[in-house]
N, C-alpha and C positions, 0 to 999 in steps of 0.2 A: 504492500501499500502507500503512496504518498501522501505531501501536504496536503496537497487536493481535496484529497479522498477522507482524510481525518476533518478538517474542516466542514465538510460538505457536512462528514455527520456530526460534529459539534451543532452546526447548527439544529439541523432534525429534530436530534436531542430539547435543545434550546426553544424550536419552535410548539415544540411535544409538548415543554412544558410553559408554555404561554397559552398554552390553548389549554390547560388545564383547569389554570389564574382564571382563565375569563368566564369558563364555566363555573369555577364555582362560583364567584364574581355576585352572578347570576342567581345563585342560590343561596345565596345567603339573605336569610327571611326571621320573622318570629321566634324560633326554637331559639336560633345563634342570642339574640335580645334576650330569650326566658335564661339563657346559660349563665350571659356576662352578670346577671345581675344575680342570680343565684350565685356565683363565685364572689362577689365584690363583696353581699351579704357574708358569704360562709366566716361564722366564727370560731373553727376548727382548721384543719387544714384540707388541701386541693390535692389529692396523689391522684396519677397520671401512670396506665402502664400499658401495655402493648405491646406483639410480638414481632418480633423480629426488627426489620428496618421501623416499622410501627414504634416498640419497644422504645429505639435509638431515639423518634420525636417526640416520644413521650418524654423525656429525660431534657430534652429542648425545649419544652412549651416549658413544662416543672420549674428549671433555671430561669427561665425569662420570668413566669410570676412571680418566683422569690425574689428577683432583684427591684420587681418594680410593688412591692409592697403584699403580696399574696403569700402566706405561710404555705410550701408544695411540697412533695419529694416526688420520688418517679419507684414503680416497683417494677419490678422485674418477674413477669408471668408466670416462668420455668420456678420462681422459688415461692411464691403463692399458695401456690399447693403443698407446701412442704415447712411451713409453718411460718409466713413472710404477713399471714392472711391476717394476722395478729397485730400488725402494725394500724389497720383501719378502725378506726372507732363509729362509734352511730352520729355523731356530730360530723365529721367529716362529711367532703364530696367526693367520691371516685368519678375520673373518666378517663374512659375506653376509648382507645382508639385502635381500628381494626376496619382498615380495605374491604372485605366481603364481611365482615363480624361472624364469622363461621367456624375460627380457627380453634380447636381442643384447647387448646392452653389456657383460654377466655372464661371457656364453663365453668369451672369451676369456683371463678372469682365472680363474675357473673348470680350464681348459684349463693353464694354467701352474702353477695349485696343484697339481694331478693330477699334472703329468708331475715337478717339482720335490718332489715330499712336505713340499708344506706342509700344516699341519694346521690341516681347512679344517669351521668349522661355518656351517650353513647355517639361516637364520633364514625361514621361508618357510611359504607356504600350502598347496600344491599338495603330493601323493606323486609324483606322474608327472611331474613338473619336472625340469629335468638338475641343476637346484641340489639340492631333495632327493637325487637320487640319487648325486649325486658327492661329497657331505659326508660328515665325517669322524662328528662329532655332530652330527643332525638335529635343530632346537626344530619343531615342527611348529605352528605357531600359526591360530588356529583363522579361517576365512573367514566377512566379514561383511558387511552392506549399509551400501554407504556413503552420503554424506549425498547430498543432491542425485542419487543414483543413480550416479553413477561417480565421481565427487571422492574422491580417497583421505583421507578425513579417520578413518573409526574403524579402517584397518588400518593408520598410523599411529601413532592413539594404540596397540593391540595392543602397533606396535613400539617407543614409546618407554615404555612402559609395562615390559618383559618385559627391556627394556635397562635400566632403571633397575634391575630385580632383579638381574639376575644381577652387578650393580657393587656392588649396597650388599653380596650374598651374597658377592660374590667380597673384600671387604673385611673383612667377619665373619672370615673362613676364615680369613684372613691376620693377625686380630689388629690392623689396622690402626685406629689409636684418637685420642682426639683430641690427643695430643700430635703424633704423626705427619702428624695434620690441619694443624695448625696450621703444621709448615714450609713446609706448599705454600700456605700462604694467611697470607700476613705481611700484605698491606695490607685495607683496605675494614672492614667490620662485623664480615664472620665473623675477623679474625685479631685484631680488638678483643676479640670476647666470648671469642675464643682463648689469649689470652693469661695466661702466670703470673705468677705472683706473684714467681719468679726474674726475665720481661721486666723486672718496673717498678721492682722494688726497692732502694733503697743500700746501698753495700755501701761496705768500706774505709773512709776516712778519713772518709766522711761518713755514720758511724755514729755518732751521739752520746756516747760508751763513757764514764764515768768509775769510779774506784774506791768502792767501798763507807765507804773507811776515808778517803774524801775532804771536805774542809769545803768547805761548802756556797757560801761567797766565794766559791772558785774552781771549784767546778761551774755556778755562776749567768754565772761568762766564758766557758766555754766554752757552756748555753747559747744564750745570745745568739751566739757564733761561729759555731754551729752552724745555726740557726734555723729548727731545727725544733722548738720547742715542748716539746719532751723530753729528757730523758738516759738510756739507758739503763745499769744497775748491773752491774758484774761482780766478781768476786771475785779474790783472786791464780790461783786455776785458771782465768780466764778465763771461767767459768761464769757466767750471768744469775743475778742476784738477786734485781733490782725494776727500778723503772719509775719515773719523778719525772715527771710533768707542771707545765707552765707553772700550769695553772688549783689541783692541788695546794699548788704556792707563792703562789700568792696568796692561797688560802683556811687557808693556814699563816702569813701575814703579816694577815690581819686580827685573828689570835687573840694573834699572840706576837710579841717585837720581835727576839728574841735569833736568828735564821733564819743569818745569817753565821757562828755559832760553832758551827752543829749537824754531824753528821758525813752524808752522801749515806743512809748505814744507814737513820739515824732519821725521815727522812722520806719515803722511796722507801716505793711500793708492791710488799710482793711476788709473787713467779708471776706477770709480766705475763704478759697473752695472745700466744701464741703461733700459727702456725701452720708448713706445711712448706711449704717452697719451690717442689714443682712441681703447687699446686692452683691453682686455675683464679682467677687476680684478680678477678673477677667473683664466686667463693664469698667470696674473702677483704671485699671491700667487702662483701654482707653481714654478715657477722660485723663489721664495724666499726657497721653500721648497730644491729643486734641490742644489743651492748653498749656503745652510745651513747658511740663511742674513734673517736680521730683516726688513730693506728697500731699497728700488729702489730708485734712480735719474728720475727724469721722465721731458722730451722732448717731443716739439713738431714738427711735420712735419718729418725732414730727419736733423732737427738742435742739432745734439747729445752733440754734446757742451755747447748749453743754459742750463741749470736745470731751469725749471717753476711748478716744483712741485718737492715733497718729498712723497711718498707713505711708509708710514710703516707696519706692520702687525698686528698693535692692528686698526686701521683702516678698515681695511678689516674682522677682526674678530665682527665688531662692527658693520658692514653693514649686519652679518649673509652670508660673500661667504665663500662656501667652492669648 
């Protein structure tokens, strides 16, 4: 075989799977909606199970559900009849995936679920199957042509897409947002993208606060000790009044010789740019880039006059946020 033939085969496989997804799209209806609500309202676990390639799809769907706030695990059909049925409790939801719905390994699981009144969602392509008839919610996926004639390809693609649709729909129904997602993904590139300003800002004694009536001679000592290149100016009520950067100081010194005698309030820039602590650090970085600044004051909720933290460009870069 040559490259041209390989490319032709690849395109045929992709076209088969595209057609299968198009059929699936037309088949999504009320049972899908019922399943979404049932999954979203589950007070226990959502357990997925399938046989063969469908079992691998079940494991992936389970992982997706868990990552978006629905406790879930996958059950190996071959092990279920040898004690693993004990993992399923009456408050769980069981989702069985089978293209034919007639696989022998699923029969014991179906009987166990029905006998113990465990809610069963079936994802299956045949109405005359035991799985379809036994399910509380019956999600019918289209019958499709497989690549190579018999290899599970287009069918598993539809199962996977349907599982993703269930997981995302349940996530939206539960209003599972970015902050919730971040808690479950603290590491890796996803964790970095979802870090908030609060995660990386400097707080407490690390904030270079000075009072507005302080002489610059003393303020410069604080600037040097804090090593951030900025000073946050506040009044007696602890309201933020302004900011002083080392760049401002350098420019003032170029034209004047009385810096040490000046009050902080005479040098500062009023109304420094501030951000709320819950915004994404990536968004704060964008603000810094657009404003051509290296630091931001951080406030909580609507209280913009109270600085509770300082976000420096270095904090963001050290956290691998871009």
